[in-house]
C-alpha positions as a Markdown table, in Angstrom:
| # | Residue | x | y | z |
|---|---|---|---|---|
| 1 | Met | -16.8 | 146.6 | 0.0 |
| 2 | Thr | -19.2 | 147.0 | -3.0 |
| 3 | Asp | -22.4 | 148.9 | -3.0 |
| 4 | His | -24.6 | 146.1 | -4.1 |
| 5 | Leu | -23.9 | 144.1 | -1.0 |
| 6 | Asp | -26.6 | 144.2 | 1.7 |
| 7 | Leu | -25.4 | 145.9 | 4.9 |
| 8 | Cys | -25.3 | 142.6 | 6.7 |
| 9 | His | -22.3 | 141.7 | 4.7 |
| 10 | His | -20.5 | 144.9 | 5.5 |
| 11 | Phe | -21.2 | 144.5 | 9.2 |
| 12 | Ala | -20.2 | 140.9 | 9.1 |
| 13 | Lys | -16.9 | 141.6 | 7.4 |
| 14 | Phe | -16.2 | 144.3 | 10.0 |
| 15 | Ala | -17.0 | 141.9 | 12.9 |
| 16 | Ala | -14.9 | 139.1 | 11.5 |
| 17 | Glu | -11.8 | 141.0 | 10.5 |
| 18 | Ile | -11.3 | 143.7 | 13.2 |
| 19 | Gly | -8.7 | 142.9 | 15.8 |
| 20 | Tyr | -7.7 | 144.3 | 19.1 |
| 21 | Asp | -4.8 | 146.3 | 17.5 |
| 22 | Asp | -7.4 | 148.1 | 15.3 |
| 23 | Leu | -9.2 | 149.6 | 18.3 |
| 24 | Pro | -8.7 | 153.2 | 19.3 |
| 25 | Glu | -8.0 | 153.8 | 23.0 |
| 26 | Asp | -11.4 | 155.1 | 23.8 |
| 27 | Ala | -13.1 | 152.0 | 22.3 |
| 28 | Ile | -10.9 | 149.8 | 24.5 |
| 29 | Glu | -11.7 | 151.9 | 27.6 |
| 30 | Gly | -15.4 | 152.0 | 26.7 |
| 31 | Ala | -15.5 | 148.2 | 26.4 |
| 32 | Lys | -13.7 | 147.6 | 29.7 |
| 33 | Lys | -15.9 | 150.0 | 31.6 |
| 34 | Thr | -19.0 | 148.5 | 30.1 |
| 35 | Ile | -17.9 | 145.0 | 31.2 |
| 36 | Leu | -17.3 | 146.2 | 34.7 |
| 37 | Asp | -20.6 | 148.1 | 34.8 |
| 38 | Thr | -22.7 | 145.3 | 33.3 |
| 39 | Leu | -21.4 | 142.5 | 35.5 |
| 40 | Gly | -22.0 | 144.7 | 38.5 |
| 41 | Val | -25.6 | 145.6 | 37.7 |
| 42 | Thr | -26.3 | 142.0 | 36.8 |
| 43 | Leu | -25.1 | 140.8 | 40.2 |
| 44 | Ala | -27.2 | 143.4 | 41.9 |
| 45 | Ala | -30.3 | 142.3 | 40.1 |
| 46 | Ser | -30.0 | 138.8 | 41.3 |
| 47 | Gly | -30.6 | 140.0 | 44.9 |
| 48 | Val | -32.9 | 142.9 | 44.3 |
| 49 | Glu | -35.4 | 142.0 | 41.6 |
| 50 | Pro | -37.8 | 139.2 | 42.6 |
| 51 | Ala | -38.9 | 138.5 | 39.0 |
| 52 | Val | -35.6 | 137.1 | 37.9 |
| 53 | Gln | -35.7 | 134.4 | 40.5 |
| 54 | Ala | -38.5 | 132.5 | 38.7 |
| 55 | Leu | -36.6 | 132.7 | 35.4 |
| 56 | Val | -33.4 | 131.4 | 36.9 |
| 57 | Gln | -35.4 | 128.6 | 38.7 |
| 58 | Leu | -37.0 | 127.5 | 35.5 |
| 59 | Leu | -33.6 | 127.4 | 33.7 |
| 60 | Gln | -32.0 | 125.5 | 36.5 |
| 61 | Glu | -34.9 | 123.0 | 36.4 |
| 62 | Ser | -34.4 | 122.6 | 32.7 |
| 63 | Gly | -30.8 | 121.6 | 33.3 |
| 64 | Gly | -28.3 | 120.8 | 30.5 |
| 65 | Lys | -24.6 | 120.8 | 30.1 |
| 66 | Pro | -22.9 | 123.1 | 32.7 |
| 67 | Glu | -21.1 | 125.5 | 30.3 |
| 68 | Ser | -21.5 | 129.1 | 31.5 |
| 69 | Thr | -21.9 | 130.9 | 34.9 |
| 70 | Val | -25.2 | 132.3 | 36.2 |
| 71 | Leu | -24.1 | 135.4 | 38.0 |
| 72 | Gly | -25.4 | 136.1 | 41.5 |
| 73 | Phe | -26.9 | 132.6 | 41.9 |
| 74 | Gly | -23.9 | 130.4 | 41.2 |
| 75 | Gly | -23.6 | 127.2 | 39.2 |
| 76 | Lys | -23.4 | 126.8 | 35.4 |
| 77 | Leu | -26.0 | 126.2 | 32.7 |
| 78 | Pro | -25.8 | 125.7 | 28.9 |
| 79 | Ala | -24.4 | 128.9 | 27.3 |
| 80 | Met | -27.8 | 129.9 | 25.8 |
| 81 | Ser | -29.5 | 129.5 | 29.2 |
| 82 | Ala | -26.8 | 131.4 | 31.0 |
| 83 | Ala | -27.0 | 134.2 | 28.5 |
| 84 | Phe | -30.8 | 134.2 | 29.0 |
| 85 | Ala | -30.5 | 134.5 | 32.8 |
| 86 | Asn | -27.6 | 137.0 | 32.9 |
| 87 | Gly | -29.2 | 139.1 | 30.1 |
| 88 | Ser | -32.5 | 139.2 | 31.9 |
| 89 | Met | -30.7 | 140.4 | 35.0 |
| 90 | Ser | -28.4 | 142.9 | 33.3 |
| 91 | His | -31.2 | 145.4 | 32.4 |
| 92 | Cys | -33.9 | 144.7 | 34.9 |
| 93 | Leu | -32.7 | 147.4 | 37.4 |
| 94 | Asp | -32.4 | 149.9 | 34.5 |
| 95 | Phe | -28.9 | 150.6 | 35.9 |
| 96 | Asp | -27.0 | 149.4 | 32.8 |
| 97 | Asp | -25.2 | 151.7 | 30.5 |
| 98 | Gln | -26.8 | 153.5 | 27.5 |
| 99 | Thr | -25.8 | 155.4 | 24.3 |
| 100 | Pro | -26.0 | 159.2 | 24.4 |
| 101 | Trp | -29.1 | 158.8 | 22.3 |
| 102 | Gly | -30.8 | 156.4 | 24.6 |
| 103 | Ala | -31.2 | 152.6 | 24.3 |
| 104 | His | -29.1 | 149.9 | 25.9 |
| 105 | Ala | -26.4 | 147.8 | 24.1 |
| 106 | Ala | -24.4 | 146.1 | 26.8 |
| 107 | Ser | -27.2 | 144.2 | 28.5 |
| 108 | Ser | -27.4 | 142.0 | 25.3 |
| 109 | Ile | -23.7 | 142.0 | 24.3 |
| 110 | Val | -21.9 | 141.3 | 27.6 |
| 111 | Pro | -24.0 | 138.3 | 28.7 |
| 112 | Ser | -23.6 | 136.8 | 25.2 |
| 113 | Val | -19.9 | 137.1 | 24.9 |
| 114 | Phe | -19.1 | 135.7 | 28.3 |
| 115 | Ala | -21.5 | 132.8 | 27.8 |
| 116 | Ile | -19.8 | 131.9 | 24.6 |
| 117 | Ala | -16.3 | 132.4 | 26.1 |
| 118 | Glu | -17.0 | 130.1 | 29.0 |
| 119 | Arg | -18.5 | 127.5 | 26.6 |
| 120 | Met | -15.3 | 127.6 | 24.6 |
| 121 | Gly | -13.2 | 127.0 | 27.8 |
| 122 | Gly | -12.0 | 130.6 | 28.0 |
| 123 | Val | -10.7 | 133.2 | 25.6 |
| 124 | Pro | -8.1 | 136.0 | 25.8 |
| 125 | Gly | -9.1 | 139.4 | 27.3 |
| 126 | Arg | -8.2 | 141.1 | 24.0 |
| 127 | Thr | -10.8 | 139.0 | 22.2 |
| 128 | Leu | -13.5 | 139.9 | 24.6 |
| 129 | Ile | -12.7 | 143.6 | 24.6 |
| 130 | Thr | -12.8 | 143.5 | 20.8 |
| 131 | Ala | -16.1 | 141.7 | 20.7 |
| 132 | Val | -17.7 | 144.1 | 23.0 |
| 133 | Ala | -16.3 | 147.1 | 21.1 |
| 134 | Ile | -17.7 | 145.6 | 17.8 |
| 135 | Gly | -21.1 | 145.2 | 19.3 |
| 136 | Gln | -21.2 | 148.7 | 20.9 |
| 137 | Asp | -20.2 | 150.2 | 17.6 |
| 138 | Leu | -22.8 | 148.4 | 15.5 |
| 139 | Phe | -25.5 | 149.0 | 18.0 |
| 140 | Ala | -24.9 | 152.8 | 17.9 |
| 141 | Arg | -24.6 | 152.9 | 14.1 |
| 142 | Leu | -28.0 | 151.1 | 13.7 |
| 143 | Arg | -29.7 | 153.0 | 16.6 |
| 144 | Cys | -28.7 | 156.5 | 15.2 |
| 145 | Asn | -29.4 | 156.0 | 11.6 |
| 146 | Val | -33.0 | 154.6 | 11.3 |
| 147 | Gly | -36.3 | 156.4 | 11.2 |
| 148 | Trp | -37.5 | 155.4 | 14.6 |
| 149 | Asn | -41.0 | 156.5 | 15.9 |
| 150 | Gln | -40.9 | 155.1 | 19.4 |
| 151 | Asn | -42.6 | 152.0 | 18.2 |
| 152 | Trp | -40.0 | 149.2 | 18.2 |
| 153 | Asn | -37.9 | 148.7 | 21.3 |
| 154 | Leu | -34.5 | 149.4 | 19.8 |
| 155 | Ser | -32.6 | 147.9 | 22.7 |
| 156 | Ser | -33.9 | 144.4 | 21.8 |
| 157 | Met | -34.6 | 144.9 | 18.1 |
| 158 | Val | -31.1 | 146.3 | 17.3 |
| 159 | Gly | -29.5 | 144.5 | 20.2 |
| 160 | Ala | -30.1 | 141.1 | 18.5 |
| 161 | Phe | -27.7 | 142.0 | 15.7 |
| 162 | Ser | -25.0 | 143.8 | 17.7 |
| 163 | Ala | -24.9 | 141.0 | 20.2 |
| 164 | Ala | -24.8 | 138.3 | 17.5 |
| 165 | Ala | -21.9 | 140.0 | 15.8 |
| 166 | Ser | -20.1 | 140.1 | 19.2 |
| 167 | Ala | -20.8 | 136.5 | 19.9 |
| 168 | Ala | -19.6 | 135.5 | 16.4 |
| 169 | His | -16.4 | 137.4 | 16.9 |
| 170 | Val | -15.7 | 135.4 | 20.1 |
| 171 | Leu | -16.3 | 132.2 | 18.2 |
| 172 | Gly | -13.9 | 133.3 | 15.5 |
| 173 | Leu | -16.5 | 133.0 | 12.7 |
| 174 | Ser | -15.7 | 134.0 | 9.2 |
| 175 | Ala | -17.3 | 137.0 | 7.5 |
| 176 | Glu | -19.7 | 134.6 | 5.7 |
| 177 | Gln | -20.6 | 132.8 | 8.9 |
| 178 | Thr | -21.1 | 136.1 | 10.7 |
| 179 | Ala | -23.5 | 137.3 | 8.0 |
| 180 | His | -25.4 | 134.1 | 8.5 |
| 181 | Ala | -25.5 | 134.7 | 12.3 |
| 182 | Leu | -26.9 | 138.1 | 11.7 |
| 183 | Gly | -29.7 | 136.6 | 9.6 |
| 184 | Ile | -30.4 | 134.0 | 12.2 |
| 185 | Ala | -30.5 | 136.6 | 14.9 |
| 186 | Ser | -33.3 | 138.4 | 13.0 |
| 187 | Gln | -35.6 | 135.7 | 14.3 |
| 188 | Gln | -35.0 | 137.2 | 17.8 |
| 189 | Ser | -35.1 | 140.8 | 16.7 |
| 190 | Cys | -38.5 | 142.0 | 18.0 |
| 191 | Gly | -40.3 | 143.7 | 20.9 |
| 192 | Thr | -42.3 | 146.9 | 20.8 |
| 193 | Met | -42.2 | 150.0 | 23.0 |
| 194 | Glu | -45.4 | 148.9 | 24.6 |
| 195 | Val | -43.3 | 146.7 | 26.9 |
| 196 | Ile | -41.8 | 150.1 | 28.1 |
| 197 | Phe | -45.0 | 152.1 | 28.2 |
| 198 | Ala | -47.4 | 149.6 | 29.8 |
| 199 | Thr | -47.6 | 149.0 | 33.5 |
| 200 | Gly | -47.7 | 145.8 | 35.5 |
| 201 | Ser | -45.3 | 143.7 | 33.4 |
| 202 | Asp | -42.0 | 142.1 | 34.4 |
| 203 | Leu | -40.9 | 142.0 | 30.8 |
| 204 | Arg | -39.8 | 145.6 | 30.6 |
| 205 | Gly | -36.9 | 144.6 | 32.9 |
| 206 | Met | -36.2 | 141.2 | 31.4 |
| 207 | Tyr | -36.3 | 141.8 | 27.6 |
| 208 | Ala | -32.5 | 141.8 | 27.2 |
| 209 | Gly | -32.4 | 138.1 | 28.2 |
| 210 | Phe | -34.3 | 137.1 | 25.2 |
| 211 | Thr | -32.0 | 139.1 | 23.0 |
| 212 | Ala | -28.8 | 137.7 | 24.6 |
| 213 | Lys | -30.1 | 134.1 | 24.3 |
| 214 | Gly | -31.0 | 134.7 | 20.7 |
| 215 | Ala | -27.5 | 136.1 | 19.9 |
| 216 | Val | -25.8 | 133.0 | 21.4 |
| 217 | Ile | -28.1 | 130.7 | 19.5 |
| 218 | Ala | -27.5 | 132.6 | 16.2 |
| 219 | Ala | -23.8 | 132.5 | 16.5 |
| 220 | Leu | -23.7 | 128.8 | 17.4 |
| 221 | Leu | -26.1 | 127.8 | 14.6 |
| 222 | Ala | -24.0 | 129.7 | 12.1 |
| 223 | Gln | -20.9 | 127.9 | 13.4 |
| 224 | Lys | -22.8 | 124.6 | 12.7 |
| 225 | Gly | -23.5 | 125.7 | 9.1 |
| 226 | Ile | -27.0 | 127.1 | 9.3 |
| 227 | Thr | -27.5 | 129.9 | 6.7 |
| 228 | Gly | -29.0 | 133.3 | 7.2 |
| 229 | Ile | -30.6 | 135.9 | 4.9 |
| 230 | Asp | -28.4 | 137.5 | 2.2 |
| 231 | Thr | -30.7 | 140.5 | 1.9 |
| 232 | Leu | -31.3 | 140.8 | 5.7 |
| 233 | Phe | -31.4 | 144.6 | 6.1 |
| 234 | Glu | -32.1 | 146.1 | 2.7 |
| 235 | Gly | -34.3 | 143.4 | 1.0 |
| 236 | Lys | -37.9 | 144.0 | -0.1 |
| 237 | Ala | -39.1 | 142.7 | 3.3 |
| 238 | Gly | -35.8 | 143.4 | 5.0 |
| 239 | Ile | -35.4 | 144.9 | 8.5 |
| 240 | Phe | -35.2 | 148.5 | 7.3 |
| 241 | Asn | -38.3 | 148.3 | 5.1 |
| 242 | Val | -40.4 | 146.3 | 7.6 |
| 243 | Tyr | -39.4 | 148.0 | 10.9 |
| 244 | Phe | -38.6 | 151.5 | 9.7 |
| 245 | Gly | -40.6 | 152.1 | 6.5 |
| 246 | Gly | -37.4 | 152.2 | 4.4 |
| 247 | Lys | -36.0 | 155.2 | 6.4 |
| 248 | Tyr | -32.4 | 154.6 | 7.1 |
| 249 | Asp | -29.1 | 156.2 | 6.3 |
| 250 | Arg | -26.8 | 153.7 | 4.6 |
| 251 | Glu | -23.9 | 156.1 | 4.2 |
| 252 | Lys | -23.8 | 157.1 | 7.8 |
| 253 | Met | -23.9 | 153.5 | 8.9 |
| 254 | Leu | -20.8 | 152.7 | 6.8 |
| 255 | Asp | -19.0 | 156.0 | 7.5 |
| 256 | Gly | -15.8 | 155.2 | 9.4 |
| 257 | Leu | -16.7 | 151.6 | 9.9 |
| 258 | Gly | -13.7 | 149.9 | 11.3 |
| 259 | Val | -11.9 | 153.2 | 12.0 |
| 260 | Arg | -14.2 | 155.2 | 14.2 |
| 261 | Phe | -15.8 | 153.2 | 17.1 |
| 262 | Leu | -18.8 | 154.7 | 18.8 |
| 263 | Gly | -18.6 | 152.5 | 21.9 |
| 264 | Gly | -16.3 | 155.1 | 23.4 |
| 265 | Thr | -19.3 | 157.4 | 23.7 |
| 266 | Thr | -21.1 | 155.0 | 26.1 |
| 267 | Leu | -22.7 | 156.6 | 29.2 |
| 268 | Tyr | -22.8 | 154.9 | 32.6 |
| 269 | Lys | -25.7 | 155.6 | 35.0 |
| 270 | Ala | -25.3 | 157.1 | 38.4 |
| 271 | Trp | -28.9 | 156.2 | 39.4 |
| 272 | Pro | -30.9 | 153.0 | 38.9 |
| 273 | Ala | -33.8 | 154.4 | 36.8 |
| 274 | Val | -34.7 | 154.8 | 33.2 |
| 275 | Gly | -32.3 | 157.2 | 31.5 |
| 276 | Asn | -34.8 | 159.8 | 30.5 |
| 277 | Ser | -35.5 | 160.5 | 34.2 |
| 278 | His | -31.9 | 161.3 | 35.1 |
| 279 | Thr | -32.1 | 165.0 | 34.0 |
| 280 | Tyr | -35.2 | 165.4 | 36.3 |
| 281 | Ile | -33.5 | 163.5 | 39.2 |
| 282 | His | -30.4 | 165.8 | 39.0 |
| 283 | Ala | -32.5 | 168.9 | 38.6 |
| 284 | Thr | -34.6 | 168.1 | 41.7 |
| 285 | Ile | -31.7 | 167.1 | 43.9 |
| 286 | Glu | -29.5 | 170.1 | 42.9 |
| 287 | Leu | -32.3 | 172.6 | 43.1 |
| 288 | Met | -33.3 | 171.6 | 46.6 |
| 289 | Lys | -29.6 | 171.8 | 47.7 |
| 290 | Glu | -29.0 | 175.2 | 45.9 |
| 291 | Lys | -32.1 | 176.8 | 47.4 |
| 292 | Gly | -32.1 | 175.1 | 50.7 |
| 293 | Ile | -35.5 | 173.5 | 50.2 |
| 294 | Ala | -36.4 | 170.8 | 52.7 |
| 295 | Ala | -38.8 | 168.0 | 51.8 |
| 296 | Lys | -41.4 | 169.3 | 54.3 |
| 297 | Asp | -41.4 | 172.7 | 52.4 |
| 298 | Val | -42.5 | 171.2 | 49.1 |
| 299 | Glu | -46.0 | 172.0 | 48.0 |
| 300 | Ala | -45.7 | 170.7 | 44.4 |
| 301 | Ile | -43.2 | 169.6 | 41.8 |
| 302 | Arg | -43.9 | 170.5 | 38.2 |
| 303 | Ala | -42.2 | 168.2 | 35.8 |
| 304 | Phe | -42.1 | 169.6 | 32.2 |
| 305 | Val | -42.4 | 166.5 | 30.0 |
| 306 | Gly | -42.2 | 165.6 | 26.4 |
| 307 | Asp | -43.6 | 162.7 | 24.4 |
| 308 | Phe | -41.6 | 160.0 | 26.1 |
| 309 | Thr | -41.6 | 161.3 | 29.6 |
| 310 | Tyr | -45.3 | 162.0 | 29.4 |
| 311 | Thr | -45.8 | 158.2 | 29.1 |
| 312 | Met | -43.8 | 157.9 | 32.4 |
| 313 | Cys | -46.6 | 159.9 | 34.0 |
| 314 | Thr | -49.7 | 158.2 | 32.7 |
| 315 | Pro | -52.0 | 157.0 | 34.1 |
| 316 | Leu | -51.0 | 159.5 | 36.7 |
| 317 | Glu | -52.4 | 157.8 | 39.8 |
| 318 | Val | -50.8 | 154.5 | 38.9 |
| 319 | Arg | -47.4 | 156.2 | 38.2 |
| 320 | Arg | -47.6 | 158.0 | 41.6 |
| 321 | Ala | -47.9 | 154.7 | 43.4 |
| 322 | Pro | -46.4 | 151.9 | 41.3 |
| 323 | Ser | -47.1 | 148.3 | 42.3 |
| 324 | Thr | -43.9 | 146.7 | 41.0 |
| 325 | Leu | -40.2 | 147.6 | 41.1 |
| 326 | Val | -40.1 | 147.5 | 37.3 |
| 327 | Asp | -42.9 | 150.1 | 37.1 |
| 328 | Ala | -41.2 | 152.2 | 39.8 |
| 329 | Lys | -38.2 | 152.7 | 37.6 |
| 330 | Met | -40.4 | 153.9 | 34.8 |
| 331 | Ser | -42.5 | 156.2 | 36.9 |
| 332 | Leu | -41.4 | 159.8 | 36.8 |
| 333 | Pro | -43.6 | 160.9 | 39.8 |
| 334 | Phe | -42.3 | 158.0 | 42.0 |
| 335 | Ile | -38.7 | 158.6 | 40.9 |
| 336 | Leu | -39.0 | 162.3 | 41.8 |
| 337 | Gly | -40.7 | 161.3 | 45.0 |
| 338 | Ile | -37.5 | 159.5 | 46.0 |
| 339 | Ala | -35.2 | 162.3 | 44.8 |
| 340 | Ala | -37.1 | 165.0 | 46.6 |
| 341 | Ser | -37.9 | 163.2 | 49.8 |
| 342 | Arg | -34.4 | 161.7 | 50.3 |
| 343 | Gly | -32.1 | 164.1 | 48.4 |
| 344 | Lys | -30.3 | 161.2 | 46.8 |
| 345 | Met | -30.9 | 157.8 | 45.1 |
| 346 | Thr | -29.4 | 154.4 | 45.5 |
| 347 | Ile | -30.3 | 150.8 | 44.7 |
| 348 | Ala | -31.8 | 150.5 | 48.2 |
| 349 | Asp | -34.4 | 153.2 | 47.3 |
| 350 | Phe | -36.0 | 150.7 | 44.9 |
| 351 | Ser | -37.2 | 147.9 | 47.1 |
| 352 | Glu | -40.5 | 146.3 | 48.1 |
| 353 | Ala | -40.4 | 148.5 | 51.2 |
| 354 | Ala | -39.8 | 151.6 | 49.2 |
| 355 | Leu | -43.0 | 151.0 | 47.2 |
| 356 | Lys | -44.9 | 151.6 | 50.4 |
| 357 | Asp | -42.8 | 154.3 | 51.9 |
| 358 | Pro | -45.2 | 157.1 | 53.1 |
| 359 | Asp | -42.6 | 159.9 | 52.6 |
| 360 | Val | -41.9 | 158.8 | 49.0 |
| 361 | Leu | -45.6 | 158.3 | 48.2 |
| 362 | Ser | -46.6 | 161.6 | 49.7 |
| 363 | Met | -43.9 | 163.4 | 47.6 |
| 364 | Ala | -44.8 | 161.5 | 44.5 |
| 365 | Ala | -48.4 | 162.6 | 44.9 |
| 366 | Lys | -47.1 | 166.2 | 44.6 |
| 367 | Val | -45.5 | 165.7 | 41.2 |
| 368 | Val | -47.6 | 167.4 | 38.5 |
| 369 | Pro | -46.6 | 166.7 | 34.8 |
| 370 | Val | -46.8 | 169.7 | 32.5 |
| 371 | Gln | -46.7 | 168.8 | 28.8 |
| 372 | Asp | -43.9 | 170.7 | 26.9 |
| 373 | Pro | -43.0 | 169.9 | 23.3 |
| 374 | Asp | -39.5 | 171.3 | 23.9 |
| 375 | Gln | -39.0 | 168.2 | 26.0 |
| 376 | Asn | -39.8 | 165.8 | 23.2 |
| 377 | Trp | -37.2 | 163.0 | 22.6 |
| 378 | Thr | -36.2 | 163.7 | 19.0 |
| 379 | Phe | -32.7 | 162.3 | 19.0 |
| 380 | Lys | -30.6 | 163.3 | 21.9 |
| 381 | Leu | -32.2 | 162.9 | 25.3 |
| 382 | Pro | -33.4 | 166.4 | 26.3 |
| 383 | Asp | -32.5 | 168.3 | 29.5 |
| 384 | Gly | -35.4 | 167.8 | 31.8 |
| 385 | Arg | -37.0 | 170.9 | 33.5 |
| 386 | Ile | -38.6 | 171.1 | 36.9 |
| 387 | Glu | -40.2 | 173.7 | 39.1 |
| 388 | Ile | -40.6 | 173.3 | 42.8 |
| 389 | Val | -43.4 | 175.3 | 44.5 |
| 390 | Thr | -42.9 | 175.7 | 48.2 |
| 391 | Arg | -45.6 | 176.0 | 50.9 |
| 392 | Asp | -45.0 | 179.7 | 51.2 |
| 393 | Gly | -45.7 | 180.3 | 47.5 |
| 394 | Arg | -42.2 | 180.6 | 46.1 |
| 395 | Val | -41.4 | 179.0 | 42.8 |
| 396 | Phe | -37.9 | 177.7 | 41.9 |
| 397 | Gly | -36.9 | 176.2 | 38.5 |
| 398 | Arg | -34.0 | 174.3 | 37.1 |
| 399 | Leu | -32.8 | 172.4 | 34.1 |
| 400 | Gly | -31.2 | 169.0 | 34.6 |
| 401 | Asp | -27.9 | 169.8 | 32.9 |
| 402 | Lys | -24.4 | 168.3 | 33.5 |
| 403 | Ile | -25.9 | 165.1 | 34.8 |
| 404 | Pro | -23.6 | 162.7 | 36.5 |
| 405 | Gly | -22.9 | 159.9 | 34.0 |
| 406 | Asn | -23.5 | 162.0 | 30.9 |
| 407 | Ala | -20.9 | 163.2 | 28.5 |
| 408 | Glu | -20.5 | 166.5 | 30.4 |
| 409 | Ala | -19.8 | 164.7 | 33.6 |
| 410 | Pro | -18.8 | 161.1 | 32.8 |
| 411 | Leu | -18.3 | 158.6 | 35.6 |
| 412 | Thr | -14.7 | 157.9 | 36.3 |
| 413 | Trp | -13.1 | 154.5 | 36.9 |
| 414 | Glu | -13.2 | 155.2 | 40.6 |
| 415 | Gln | -16.9 | 156.1 | 40.5 |
| 416 | Leu | -17.7 | 153.0 | 38.4 |
| 417 | Ser | -15.7 | 150.9 | 40.9 |
| 418 | Glu | -17.7 | 152.2 | 43.8 |
| 419 | Lys | -20.9 | 151.4 | 41.9 |
| 420 | Phe | -19.6 | 147.9 | 41.1 |
| 421 | Val | -18.8 | 147.3 | 44.8 |
| 422 | Ser | -22.3 | 148.5 | 45.9 |
| 423 | Cys | -24.0 | 146.4 | 43.2 |
| 424 | Ala | -22.0 | 143.2 | 43.9 |
| 425 | Ser | -22.6 | 143.5 | 47.7 |
| 426 | Val | -26.4 | 143.0 | 47.2 |
| 427 | Ala | -26.2 | 139.9 | 45.0 |
| 428 | Ala | -28.3 | 136.9 | 45.9 |
| 429 | Ile | -25.0 | 135.2 | 46.7 |
| 430 | Ala | -22.6 | 138.0 | 47.2 |
| 431 | Pro | -19.0 | 137.5 | 46.1 |
| 432 | Ser | -16.3 | 137.9 | 48.7 |
| 433 | Asp | -14.6 | 141.2 | 49.2 |
| 434 | Ala | -11.5 | 139.7 | 47.8 |
| 435 | Gly | -13.3 | 138.3 | 44.8 |
| 436 | Ile | -14.9 | 141.7 | 44.1 |
| 437 | Ala | -11.5 | 143.4 | 44.3 |
| 438 | Arg | -9.9 | 140.8 | 42.1 |
| 439 | Ala | -12.6 | 141.0 | 39.4 |
| 440 | Gln | -12.1 | 144.8 | 39.2 |
| 441 | Met | -8.3 | 144.4 | 38.9 |
| 442 | Leu | -8.7 | 141.7 | 36.1 |
| 443 | Ile | -11.1 | 144.0 | 34.1 |
| 444 | Arg | -8.7 | 146.9 | 34.4 |
| 445 | Glu | -5.9 | 144.7 | 33.1 |
| 446 | Met | -8.1 | 142.7 | 30.8 |
| 447 | Glu | -5.9 | 143.1 | 27.7 |
| 448 | Thr | -3.2 | 141.1 | 29.5 |
| 449 | Leu | -5.3 | 138.1 | 30.3 |
| 450 | Thr | -4.9 | 134.8 | 28.5 |
| 451 | Asp | -8.3 | 133.7 | 29.9 |
| 452 | Ala | -10.8 | 136.5 | 30.6 |
| 453 | Thr | -13.4 | 134.2 | 32.0 |
| 454 | Gly | -11.4 | 134.3 | 35.2 |
| 455 | Ile | -13.3 | 137.5 | 35.9 |
| 456 | Leu | -16.5 | 135.4 | 36.4 |
| 457 | Arg | -14.7 | 132.9 | 38.6 |
| 458 | Ala | -13.6 | 135.7 | 40.9 |
| 459 | Leu | -17.3 | 136.6 | 41.3 |
| 460 | Thr | -18.6 | 133.1 | 42.2 |
């Protein structure tokens, strides 16, 4: 690799030339866990989130060659349409995995690679594992080493390139073709954080579908000979100058590329809500257990919030009583209303009925945000801090440390399997128990499969 080459060529060479035998064990494990987790939350979304039904209906009406499976609804659509549908479902419950620094890679990558794989007629498990590991690594390298100001939505902006690289690997594109795919994917690299901060929009949950669709289109166009952008990332009007004001760390992006894979650091969620809230959820549930506080004893819950979590509390009255399921997952008062009133949190706690639950709404109305700059999201997600004031005037506080699903307490295969079963069971068209069990087995043994798309067949 020579220094005058734009980073797109370094990344393309990596994506084209890395093979399964080059992967360390933690990258293989991370990719397989991510596939299990992503397919599960996608299935759940088909039956739980009403907004995706209109999207799938539109795509079905548009028709086309039946190439790739639409999870949870059955049937096949053209690969780009299936990636659009499955990508939209994969993030809309906010139950998909994340990096330790926030942002979501898998919801763009996994729908893309499976759509391409089915279009090809099937690919070996080792190829799919490698493709996912490549995408996870590139996503983390980009996410961690740019000057981000909570302006662009990194999950869709960065996800376009990581998913395109993964899709290109499944197609077996050359390094040159993969570089073209990355350039083409830039046409889908977009989306600002206002989709996260604003209320009342379905797009916050569905944005990964646009990225996954764009990645599939980019890889297929590159395969057809369409050219990209040679100076994609570092040119005068390249991605880094336009999106990040020229603030990026080239050396860190390239450090250990092809040797050290960051996908092994992926975190899997125990609760179906935005990742920044998990420290607060854990602190609330555990504090009430430790101090023997009953829901009826709570007078107020003080949530100490930083820059990002403050947006999850404003406007306060709207956040305390969200009108949509998408907003509910981004509302810290409502999320804590669930945690404190029920002492736990499951997929069923985010339903149309839950939005009107008097116990949850009453508790959410007791959540008071307190601005605290120590809780600002600078790089690593901060440990949330809460205080519970009881009716008799006592005050108890706790940090949300050692959160289930974080690096200090990662979810095991067994826990991920339980999550997968619970997610699959609420799909619009739920797979059979035998199919769910078979899919899990195939994923665990994925490196031995000659055709990994059999996993999807087990789920339909």
